[in-house]
VOTORDO-551371 format. One record per residue (C-alpha): x, y, z. Coordinates in steps of 0.1 Angstrom, whole numbers, padded with zeros to 4 digits, always signed. Each point is the difference from the previous one (the first is absolute). Example, Ala and Ser with C-alpha at 12.3 -4.5 7.8 and 13.67 -1.06 7.14 Angstrom:
<atoms>
+0123-0045+0078 +0014+0034-0007 
</atoms>
This chain:
<atoms>
-0210+0034+0138 -0013-0017-0032 +0004-0039+0003 +0016-0013-0027 -0016-0022-0029 -0008-0033+0018 +0019-0031-0013 +0003-0034+0014 +0028-0012-0007 +0133+0093-0042 +0169-0021+0071 +0005-0001-0022 -0010+0006-0039 +0024-0022-0019 +0006+0008-0038 +0023-0020-0026 +0035+0009-0003 +0012+0022-0018 +0006-0008-0036 +0037-0009-0007 +0023+0019-0022 -0006-0027-0027 +0014+0016-0033 +0028+0019-0009 -0005+0036-0012 +0007-0003-0036 -0022-0036+0002 -0028+0021+0014 +0006+0031-0022 -0007-0028-0031 -0027-0020+0018 -0018+0036+0001 +0003+0009-0031 -0014-0028-0009 -0033-0002+0022 -0009+0037-0012 -0010-0014-0033 -0033-0016+0015 -0030+0023-0004 -0005+0019+0034 -0034+0011+0015 -0013+0031-0020 -0014+0025+0018 -0023+0027-0017 +0001+0037+0014 -0031+0015-0015 -0020+0008+0032 -0021+0034+0011 -0005-0019+0035 -0013+0031+0023 +0002+0000+0039 -0029-0015+0015 -0030+0020+0011 -0006-0024+0029 +0032+0007+0020 -0009+0022+0033 +0038+0002+0014 +0007+0030-0018 +0032-0010-0010 +0010-0005+0034 +0003-0040-0001 +0037-0012-0002 +0016-0032-0002 +0036-0019-0007 +0006-0039-0007 +0034-0008-0008 +0022-0013-0015 -0020+0010-0032 -0035-0013-0014 +0016-0023-0032 +0009-0033+0014 +0004-0018-0032 +0032+0000-0019 +0004-0017-0031 +0036-0020-0001 +0014+0027-0019 -0008+0021+0027 +0013-0024+0028 +0031-0004-0018 +0008+0040-0002 -0008+0000+0036 +0026-0024+0008 +0025+0011-0020 -0006+0038-0003 -0022+0007+0029 -0025+0013-0026 -0033+0000+0013 -0034-0004-0018 -0026+0031-0003 -0018+0007+0034 +0021-0029+0016 +0014+0020+0024 -0013+0034-0004 -0015-0003+0037 +0025-0007+0018 +0023+0035-0002 -0033+0021+0010 -0006-0026+0030 +0037+0003+0009 +0007+0036-0001 -0030+0007+0030 +0025-0015+0028 +0021+0032-0006 -0029+0024-0015 -0027-0004+0026 +0018+0027+0026 -0013+0026-0026 -0024-0012-0015 -0031+0023-0013 -0036-0010-0014 +0009+0012-0033 +0030-0027+0001 -0019-0028+0010 +0002-0008-0038 +0035-0001-0001 +0003-0033+0024 -0035-0012-0013 -0021-0009-0029 -0032+0021-0010 -0025-0024+0008 -0028+0019-0016 -0026-0019-0023 +0006-0003-0040 +0030+0015-0019 +0002+0034-0013 -0001-0004-0038 +0040+0012-0001 +0010-0028+0024 -0012-0027-0019 +0032-0022-0011 -0024-0026-0015 -0034-0015-0002 -0009-0037-0005 -0032-0018-0009 +0010-0036+0015 -0009-0028-0021 -0017+0022-0028 -0029+0009+0022 -0020+0034-0005 -0012-0008+0037 +0033+0018+0022 +0032+0016-0009 +0029-0003+0022 +0011+0039+0002 +0043+0002+0012 +0013+0031+0012 +0034+0017-0012 +0010-0001+0037 -0002-0028+0018 -0016-0025-0025 -0030-0009+0021 -0029-0016-0019 -0034+0021+0000 -0028-0022-0009 -0030+0015-0012 -0029-0025-0011 -0035-0001-0015 -0010-0035+0014 +0007-0016+0033 +0018-0029-0020 +0018+0023-0024 +0015+0021+0034 +0012-0036+0017 +0014-0017-0035 +0020+0037+0000 +0012-0002+0037 +0012-0037-0005 +0016+0011-0030 +0018+0028+0015 +0014-0021+0027 +0014-0025-0023 +0016+0031-0016 +0018+0006+0032 -0001-0031+0021 +0001-0033-0020 +0028-0012+0015 -0004+0008+0032 -0038-0015-0001 +0011-0030-0012 +0028-0004+0028 -0025+0003+0026 -0029-0022-0014 +0026-0027+0002 +0016+0016+0036 -0042-0007+0007 +0003-0035-0009 +0032-0010+0012 +0013-0005-0035 +0026+0027+0000 +0031-0019-0004 -0011-0019-0031 -0012+0031-0015 +0033+0023+0006 +0028-0018+0017 +0013-0019+0026 +0017+0030+0021 -0003-0004+0038 -0022+0035-0004 -0025-0015-0019 +0002-0035+0020 -0006+0022+0031 -0029+0021-0015 -0020-0029-0011 +0002-0015+0032 -0012+0027+0021 -0029+0005-0018 -0007-0036-0013 -0005-0011+0040 -0021+0026+0009 -0027-0003-0029 +0008-0038-0015 -0027+0000-0024 -0010-0023-0028 -0016+0009-0030 -0033-0010+0007 +0003+0020+0034 +0004+0036-0022 -0029-0011-0021 -0021-0003+0032 +0009+0028+0012 -0010+0022-0027 -0031-0019-0002 -0008+0007+0036 +0010+0035-0002 -0021+0005-0028 -0031-0018+0012 +0004+0017+0032 -0007+0036-0010 -0031+0004-0025 +0006+0021-0033 +0033+0019+0014 +0012-0038+0003 -0012-0004-0039 +0014+0034-0009 +0032-0010+0013 +0004-0032-0016 -0006+0017-0030 +0030+0031+0004 +0020-0032+0009 -0008-0014-0033 +0006+0028-0018 +0031+0009+0019 +0012-0032-0014 -0007+0002-0035 +0015+0031+0001 +0038-0016+0013 -0006-0025-0026 -0001+0025-0029 +0028+0017+0010 +0020-0032+0005 -0015-0014-0035 +0011+0033-0015 +0036+0008+0019 +0005-0040-0012 -0002+0005-0036 +0011+0037+0003 +0033-0016+0019 -0004+0026+0026 -0006-0020+0026 +0023+0004+0031 +0033-0012-0003 -0001-0023+0032 -0020-0027-0020 +0035-0005-0019 +0021+0002+0026 -0016-0029+0021 -0004-0021-0033 -0035+0006-0004 +0001+0012-0037 +0030+0001-0024 +0014+0035-0011 +0007-0014-0034 -0031-0019-0009 -0026+0007+0022 -0005-0032+0008 -0016-0004+0034 -0030+0015+0018 -0014+0018+0027 -0025-0012+0014 -0039+0020+0001 -0012+0014+0032 -0035-0019+0013 -0015+0014+0030 +0013-0029+0026 +0029+0022-0006 -0010+0031+0016 -0013-0020+0035 +0039-0017-0001 +0013+0036-0003 -0025+0017+0028 +0010-0033+0021 +0032+0018+0003 -0007+0033+0005 -0023-0006+0024 +0025-0017+0016 +0027+0021-0004 -0021+0033+0015 -0035-0012+0014 -0001-0032+0022 +0008+0008+0034 +0008-0024+0026 +0017-0035+0005 +0030-0006+0026 -0024-0018+0025 +0027-0025+0005 +0032+0027+0004 -0021+0014+0028 -0006-0033+0014 +0036-0011+0004 +0012+0035+0010 -0029+0000+0027 +0017-0040+0011 +0027+0019+0002 -0007+0027+0024 -0020-0025+0022 +0029-0020-0001 +0023+0026+0013 -0028+0020+0024 -0027-0023+0008 -0033+0001-0017 -0018+0026+0017 +0033+0025-0001 +0013-0017-0034 -0037+0010-0016 +0001+0036+0020 +0035+0007-0022 -0010-0021-0026 -0035+0027-0003 +0023+0031+0008 +0023-0008-0033 -0027-0007-0023 -0017+0033+0005 -0038-0008-0012 -0014+0032+0011 +0027+0022+0010 -0014+0033+0014 +0026+0018-0013 +0001-0012-0037 -0008+0026-0025 -0031-0007-0017 -0017+0009-0034 -0033+0005+0017 +0013+0021+0030 -0040+0013+0013 +0000-0023+0027 -0026-0024-0019 +0007-0035+0009 -0005-0030-0027 +0010-0034+0021 +0010-0026-0019 +0022-0033+0010 +0003+0017+0032 +0016-0026+0029 -0027-0021+0013 -0005+0004+0040 +0004-0042-0003 +0012-0018-0031 -0016-0029-0014 +0009-0027-0024 +0041+0010+0000 +0018-0025-0016 +0039+0010+0014 +0027-0025-0012 +0022-0019+0022 +0031+0015+0006 +0024-0007-0029 -0021-0019-0019 -0009+0023-0030 +0014-0004-0034 -0007+0018-0032 -0020-0020-0028 +0023-0006-0031 -0014+0017-0032 +0031-0012-0023 +0010-0033-0009 +0017-0021-0025 +0027+0025-0010 +0021-0008-0023 +0031+0022-0020 +0000+0037+0013 -0028-0003+0019 +0020-0027+0022 +0028+0026+0012 +0003+0018+0034 -0009+0036-0015 -0032-0017-0017 -0011-0019+0036 +0009+0032+0021 -0023+0024-0021 -0030-0026+0005 +0003+0006+0036 +0002+0035-0006 -0029+0001-0020 -0021-0020+0026 +0011+0022+0028 -0012+0029-0018 -0035-0020-0006 -0004-0010+0031 +0004+0031+0022 -0023+0026+0012 +0023+0028-0009 -0013+0003-0037 +0008+0025-0024 -0019+0034+0011 +0012+0029-0017 -0016+0029-0012 -0013+0033+0013 -0024+0028+0003 -0007+0033+0014 -0033+0015-0009 -0011+0031+0018 -0037+0015+0005 -0007+0035-0020 -0004+0013+0033 +0034+0002+0003 +0011+0004-0036 +0009+0041-0013 -0024-0006-0029 -0031-0018+0021 +0004-0033-0019 +0012-0029+0010 +0040-0010-0009 +0011-0038-0007 +0036-0012+0001 -0002-0038-0005 +0011-0031-0017 +0012-0037+0003 +0031-0009+0004 +0006-0030-0024 +0037+0001-0002 +0020+0009-0028 +0001-0025-0028 +0010+0001-0041 -0025+0000-0008 -0021+0011+0027 -0029-0018+0012 -0023+0030-0004 -0010+0017-0029 -0018+0028-0009 -0030+0006-0021 -0033+0019-0004 -0032-0021-0010 -0029+0021-0017 -0028-0012-0011 -0040-0014+0013 +0003-0003+0036 +0037+0005+0002 +0020+0029+0011 +0029+0004+0013 +0041+0003-0001 +0026-0018+0019 +0021-0029+0008 -0013-0039-0004 +0023-0033+0007 +0013-0009-0038 -0026-0028-0013 -0027+0010+0025 -0009+0039-0014 -0036-0004-0014 -0005+0025+0028 +0022+0027+0017 +0012-0014+0035 +0013+0030+0014 -0007+0036-0011 -0031+0024-0008 -0032+0003-0019 -0015+0032-0013 -0001+0016+0033 +0014-0021+0028 +0031-0017+0007 +0010-0034+0018 +0030-0016+0013 +0009-0032+0023 +0027-0011+0026 +0004-0035+0013 -0024-0003+0031 +0015-0040+0011 -0029-0001+0022 -0003-0042+0011 -0021-0020-0026 +0020-0031-0001 -0002-0028+0028 +0022-0025+0011 -0016-0033+0005 +0014-0032+0022 -0019-0029-0025 +0009-0036+0024 +0014-0024-0024 -0017-0039-0007 +0010-0027-0016 +0037+0016-0008 +0011+0030-0007 -0021+0010-0032 -0036-0005+0016 -0016+0021+0024 -0033+0004+0026 -0025+0019-0018 -0029+0002+0024 +0009-0034+0011 +0006-0020-0032 +0033-0011-0014 +0003+0020-0031 +0031+0001-0027 +0018+0032-0010 +0001+0015-0034 +0037-0008-0016 +0007+0029-0029 +0028+0005-0014 +0020+0018-0029 +0031-0015-0016 +0025+0032-0010 +0031-0009-0023 +0021+0024-0020 +0029+0003-0019 +0031+0030-0003 -0011+0023-0029 +0015+0034-0009 -0020+0020+0027 +0005-0025+0024 +0031-0024+0000 -0008-0021+0029 +0007-0029+0000 -0026-0027-0012 -0020-0017+0030 -0034-0007+0014 -0025-0003+0030 -0034-0010+0011 -0022+0021+0022 -0024-0014+0019 -0027+0010+0026 -0024-0017+0017 -0036+0018+0007 -0021-0007+0023 -0037+0015+0008 +0017+0023+0026 +0024+0010-0028 +0037-0007-0013 +0019-0021+0022 +0036+0023+0014 +0012-0018+0031 -0003-0029+0024 +0002-0007+0035 -0014-0019+0027 -0024+0017+0025 -0001-0019+0032 +0015-0030-0017 -0024+0001-0030 +0016+0002-0038 -0015+0030-0013 +0002+0019-0034 +0001+0037+0005 -0022+0018-0028 -0009+0035-0013 -0033+0011-0009 -0003+0034-0014 -0037+0017-0008 +0013+0011-0032 +0013-0035-0011 -0016-0010-0031 -0018+0031-0001 +0029+0019-0021 -0024+0011-0024 -0027+0014+0023 +0016+0035+0002 -0008+0010-0039 -0034+0010+0013 +0012+0030+0022 +0025+0010-0030 -0028+0002-0019 -0018+0023+0017 +0028+0023+0011 +0003+0004-0038 -0036+0009-0006 -0009+0035+0000 -0035-0005+0007 +0008-0028+0033 +0023+0027+0018 -0015+0032+0000 +0010+0003+0046 +0021-0010+0024 -0028-0018+0008 -0002-0024-0033 +0034+0001+0002 +0003-0018+0027 -0028-0024-0011 +0021-0004-0028 +0036-0014+0020 -0024-0023+0019 -0005-0026-0027 +0038+0001+0000 +0013-0032+0019 +0036+0003+0006 +0012+0022+0031 +0008+0035-0013 -0004+0034+0014 -0017+0022-0025 -0003+0041+0000 -0020+0029-0019 -0004+0028-0005 -0021+0026-0026 -0005+0040+0000 -0017-0003+0035 +0005-0037+0018 +0023-0024+0010 -0007-0036+0016 +0020-0028+0006 -0014-0037+0002 +0021-0034+0007 -0011-0025-0017 +0003-0039+0003 -0017-0032+0005 +0006+0000+0039 -0014-0033+0011 -0025-0005+0029 +0019-0025+0021 -0020-0017+0028 +0004+0010+0034 +0031-0001+0021 +0025-0006-0031 +0029+0014+0001 +0008+0010-0033 +0038+0007+0009 +0008-0039+0004 -0011-0037-0018 -0031-0013+0009 -0017-0032+0001 -0017-0014-0035 -0029-0003+0014 -0038+0011-0005 -0002+0020+0035 +0029+0021-0011 -0007+0004-0041 -0006+0035-0013 -0033+0006+0006 -0030-0014-0030 +0034-0011-0020 -0003-0020-0027 +0027-0022-0009 -0011-0007-0039 +0000+0036-0007 +0019+0017+0031 -0023+0023+0008 -0010+0011+0034 -0017+0026+0019 +0015+0033+0000 +0003+0028+0024 -0021+0031-0017 +0013+0031-0019 -0010+0020+0034 +0027-0023+0020 +0031+0012-0024 +0018+0030+0006 -0017+0031-0018 -0004+0032+0001 -0012+0033-0021 +0014+0034+0004 +0020-0007+0024 +0025+0032+0008 +0029-0019-0021 +0010-0036-0006 +0032-0019+0003 +0012-0034-0012 +0030-0023-0001 -0010-0030+0006 -0004+0013+0034 -0028-0013+0027 -0033+0011-0014 -0021+0008+0031 -0006-0007+0036 -0002-0036+0012 +0000-0013-0042 +0032-0027+0006 +0024-0003-0034 +0017-0033-0006 +0037+0012-0002 +0017+0008+0033 +0014+0036+0003 -0031+0023+0007 +0016+0019+0024 +0017+0036+0014 +0022+0002-0027 -0015-0008-0036 +0004+0015-0036 -0030+0012+0003 +0011+0025+0028 +0019+0016-0025 -0033+0010-0022 -0017+0008+0034 +0026+0028+0012 +0003+0017-0034 -0038+0001-0007 -0011+0005+0032 +0020+0032+0003 -0011+0012-0037 -0034+0000+0013 +0002+0016+0034 +0017+0031-0024 -0027-0003-0023 -0001+0011-0039 +0013-0034-0009 +0009-0006-0043 +0008-0020-0021 +0036+0012+0004 +0005-0001+0032 -0022-0036+0004 +0027-0020-0028 +0027+0020+0025 -0009-0016+0030 +0001-0036-0020 +0033+0006-0015 +0011+0010+0035 -0009-0032+0014 +0013-0019-0026 +0033+0013+0005 +0002-0004+0039 +0014-0028+0016 -0022-0015+0025 +0020-0007+0029 +0018+0028-0002 -0028+0024+0001 -0022-0012+0026 +0021-0027+0021 +0038+0012-0004 -0003+0032+0022 -0015-0024+0026 +0033-0023-0004 +0022+0030+0002 -0020+0014+0032 +0014-0030+0021 +0034-0003-0013 +0002+0041+0005 -0014-0003+0040 +0037+0000+0007 +0031+0017-0017 +0013-0025-0028 +0033-0001+0009 +0012-0027-0028 +0014+0017-0030 -0013-0024-0029 -0035-0002+0017 -0003+0041+0005 +0009+0005-0037 -0025-0021-0008 -0028+0016+0022 +0014+0032-0016 -0004-0011-0034 -0037-0018+0008 -0013+0034+0018 +0011+0021-0029 -0019-0021-0023 -0033-0001+0023 +0006+0039+0002 +0004+0003-0038 -0038-0023-0006 +0011-0037-0002 +0002-0005-0034 +0015-0025-0024 +0005+0033-0025 +0023+0003-0025 +0028+0028+0007 -0013+0019-0039 -0024-0014-0024 +0019-0029-0013 +0029-0001+0018 -0004-0037+0009 +0012+0011+0037 -0016+0005+0030 +0000+0029+0021 +0008-0012+0040 +0011-0037-0020 +0021-0004+0031 -0027+0001+0025 -0025-0023-0022 +0031-0022-0006 +0000-0002+0037 -0035-0005+0007 -0005-0024-0028 +0028-0023+0019 -0013+0010+0037 -0037-0014-0003 +0003-0036+0001 +0028+0000+0027 -0012+0021+0024 -0038-0016-0008 +0018-0030+0007 +0018+0013+0032 -0034+0019+0007 -0020-0035+0006 +0017-0033-0007 +0014+0000+0036 -0030+0002+0016 -0020-0021-0027 +0025-0028+0002 +0009-0012-0040 -0028-0021-0004 -0033+0024+0003 +0020+0030-0012 +0008-0019-0032 -0036-0016-0003 -0014+0042+0006 +0025+0007-0034 -0016-0025-0014 -0034+0016+0002 +0014+0037-0006 +0032+0005-0015 +0021+0024+0017 +0008+0023-0025 -0010+0011-0035 +0023+0026-0012 +0006+0015-0031 +0030-0020-0010 -0014-0036+0016 -0002-0028-0017 -0016-0014+0026 -0038+0004+0011 -0032-0004-0027 +0006+0027-0026 +0039-0014-0010 +0032+0028-0006 -0002+0028-0029 -0043-0001+0001 -0005+0034+0022 -0028-0009+0023 +0018-0002+0032 -0008+0005+0042 -0030-0019+0000 +0011-0027+0020 +0029-0001+0026 +0001+0000+0042 -0004+0041-0003 -0027+0004+0024 +0014-0025+0025 +0032+0017-0002 -0020+0031+0007 -0024-0013+0025 +0030-0018+0023 +0026+0033-0004 -0032+0025+0014 -0008-0027+0026 +0042-0002+0012 -0003+0040-0003 -0031+0000+0026 -0020+0015-0026 -0037-0007-0005 -0011-0026-0023 -0034-0018-0009 -0001-0035-0008 +0038-0008+0014 +0019-0034-0003 -0010-0022+0027 +0039+0009+0016 +0027+0023-0013 +0024-0017-0014 +0032+0024-0008 +0026-0001+0022 -0026-0022+0024 -0018+0030+0007 +0026+0026+0013 +0011+0029-0019 +0040-0002+0005 -0001-0042-0009 -0022+0014-0029 +0025+0029-0013 +0032-0020+0009 -0024-0028-0031 -0002+0026-0024 +0031+0016+0000 +0020-0035-0004 -0022-0009-0031 +0005+0042-0013 +0039-0005+0005 -0003-0036-0020 -0027+0018-0026 +0027+0029-0004 +0030-0023-0010 -0018-0015-0028 +0012+0011-0034 -0026+0013-0027 +0012-0035-0017 -0008-0026+0029 -0038+0022+0007 -0008+0002-0039 +0018-0037-0013 -0008+0006-0036 -0027-0020-0021 -0003-0008-0035 -0010+0040-0004 +0025+0015+0019 +0038-0007+0008 +0008+0007+0039 -0004+0026+0022 -0021+0019-0026 -0028+0016+0025 -0018+0017-0024 -0002-0030-0025 -0006-0022+0029 -0035+0020+0004 -0005+0012-0036 -0033-0015-0018 +0008-0027-0027 -0030-0004-0025 +0007-0039+0005 +0001-0017-0039 -0036-0023-0009 +0012+0006-0035 +0027+0012-0025 +0000+0035+0010 +0027+0014+0023 -0006+0039+0020 +0027+0017+0024 -0005+0001+0038 -0017+0033+0014 +0008+0012+0031 -0022-0015+0030 -0035+0009+0011 -0021-0018+0024 -0035+0013-0024 -0026-0016-0019 +0009-0013-0035 -0034+0010-0015 -0011+0036+0011 -0024+0027-0002 -0003+0033+0011 -0038+0010-0004 -0021+0030+0009 -0036+0002-0017 -0012+0034-0004 -0036-0009-0011 -0025-0029+0001 -0030-0015-0019 
</atoms>
């Protein structure tokens, strides 16, 4: 496999609260009338753009990205939306088709795919052109928008003009969102958008991970350019042109008074005089944005301190030897029953358990304290809600249970009806208004692609298609973060580095806010403070063997947020990606932790990206290690945070396997990922079972593979893969209790019906088998506790729950994604329950837990515990199981599950029915190749 170009050195999303009903209807109407008087953006409609000749997909490439392409709205449009629900053009025209697949998939055919997806062919037919813009009056680039979705199709005759157009189009569609996230990346959201507790949590969550100064941001750009030759220089030129395009739109929209209305609502602009400014973008803003996206989706690892705490709890209960055995059985580092993406038996050892661990720095029991981030609180920052928000943000940041999300189904042409590979894939990035991603087509010198990019980083398509190939990614989660114990000296703010007492580097941010129309949070302020060492930021304090230490976290992508730009540049270059091998070579330049998938007319491919550090011999990546030279990454340079990385051949990779599935599951045999839960039951099994069945039958089509994805998207993992075994225990004897018997009947009927969370009919907002769903939602946490807590004890049960959440049902507000986010069943104890119940039943279990827990290991006692908790669950009302929130009334089951486009601006959208599927999704089958 080609090596990458050498070089020396991408819980919960919180969003601003919804805008209050701040004006009465009459005053809204008057204000709208006044606001409609400024000039609105003009759009010419003269174009003869034809379908592109460089498109080899034969009309069989489709995509979707709800709610809609248009993520900008003027103040008048926001007020109309708030008052009357009127949507700006193309603000939500992809939401309906996306929602309708839940009910329409059962009868899906190839001819109907584009009833639920967009035609993702290159170009726009002349009769489908809605507008043509020459951004900034330039003659070397045009932005054509289509009538159906308003997606920008950017065509340039020069490289500069093409990228200028990409920046201009991005600002047209996402200026406010881009501004929000450049402030998130700098830890300055509250001072920009308001002091809502959700804003506080968001900036704290990300700045703790990437506490960069402006100089740090610039250094990352300089290093990325210097280390990548001509491609580095081209990336810099592309970024500069892109920023010029963004700033041209800012100037034009400011003078024309059609800038996003949120700038008025948050006090940055005056709606009457137009006083105020919208700050121009600069190149370091792109690094700040990249740090947010990389932290959110592409930084696997962490959690070593939590791992140490649970190991100590296990050893305290069982003794060192048996406690370690118990801990390892729950950790499931390399579970033989885990579903794999590379399933041909090939081994890719990484982060394996050493025979004899070296350099471990486990804390003294009870000594661990989390490093504070927020200081000097005033006003609304000092409320109980604000401090609780900070605690949640810290827990989200420091866990190894990172947001995985995203799935992929890819089938080799050997098993399809046409003989060409088929792929259905995309990222689950949550649901926001406007969406974090945006669609575009970009055609210019060295650029030819269509697809999705994160707003503000769309100089290249990041997930999408080229002329004769498509690619996508899922979060992989392998461990590129290590925790070091730095021994303190002199005081709490100096540490030993290679024997020398060295001062920590303190960086801070002071944010203050006051009420605005958009956010009425009372005035307040605080200061965020992080101490940094050569081994990364300080996250915890503790003692180890009586010595005072600070625990720091070092990730390989720290101070390298800009490096991945080269890989994305290559993916957009039709002269670079021409085969599965060149695709793999391109994504080797992406230092974030992703699984990458590829399909063209003849081949499929997979590659796992990320800068995987080569650890010192004997280091166990699961636990904190001493900050000493002997235990550092091989050839680590603290000045640049570079080291030796595992070679591409050591990363899980494959070409033309019969099929690939990924839903953030284990990548390959012996490849240890940082999050817990890669065991016998994983949501990846929902895809594996369906795709494997399709491949065995042969003749796979775009519609059949899409159906498989859509069917899995409505499945309750617990009900499909674990509930039948629970019922087997209960039904091992006749159920005589009438309450339990009735519940068993309902649950059994649901399993027989397919174990889906699906409406009785499209739009009914009522689930079929609603009672069974309510019972399982209530029963799961009760049965897990009854099954495991008696054997583990309260302390160890709680510690393990901190490593891996108990449940992540669609309605759950716990877990890493929060409520109303679609993505579900990524983290939970389903594998533990499955293995334990099978063991109690006397069935074969590979990689089982170290002992039997349910009922102390006896079938009758286990059955009693399950029936007792089932009766309790069955007696809980819908209002108790679904207590309601700011979106739903208590007892509304459908609403509790429903997907909400969380507002990041002034436009609101309606709820859609639950689906566990990618936010942006492609369905592709290429018919030919260059």
